[in-house]
C-alpha angles and dihedrals in degrees: 000000000000119000112213121229127228092247089060093056104041091119092051092048091049090049091051088050095047096047097033086225134113120238088266091054098255116141118259119226123230088255089053092050090051089052091054090049089051091049093051094042095052095080093164089066100045087117090062118106125264121235125205128204111234091212106049099010092235111162130201141133114317086225089070100049098076094127102028137281114346089211107046104004096241116154094206102100134164134194091199095089116206115199 
């Protein structure tokens, strides 16, 4: 299993931000959009791993998922991102 890094998914994160949708098409909350902005803005941690919510497919920095998904609140998270 290979865990993807933030730097590998910059385009996907920007697309989520632009469309306000997850990669599965679900809407992203304002809190989720702020999380993406934080992920993109934290350039010192672009080598950190990405985490994906199993429910809504929201992706962001694994450093920001300490209490579950920042978009839907789900606790079922995965670092094996599936695009």
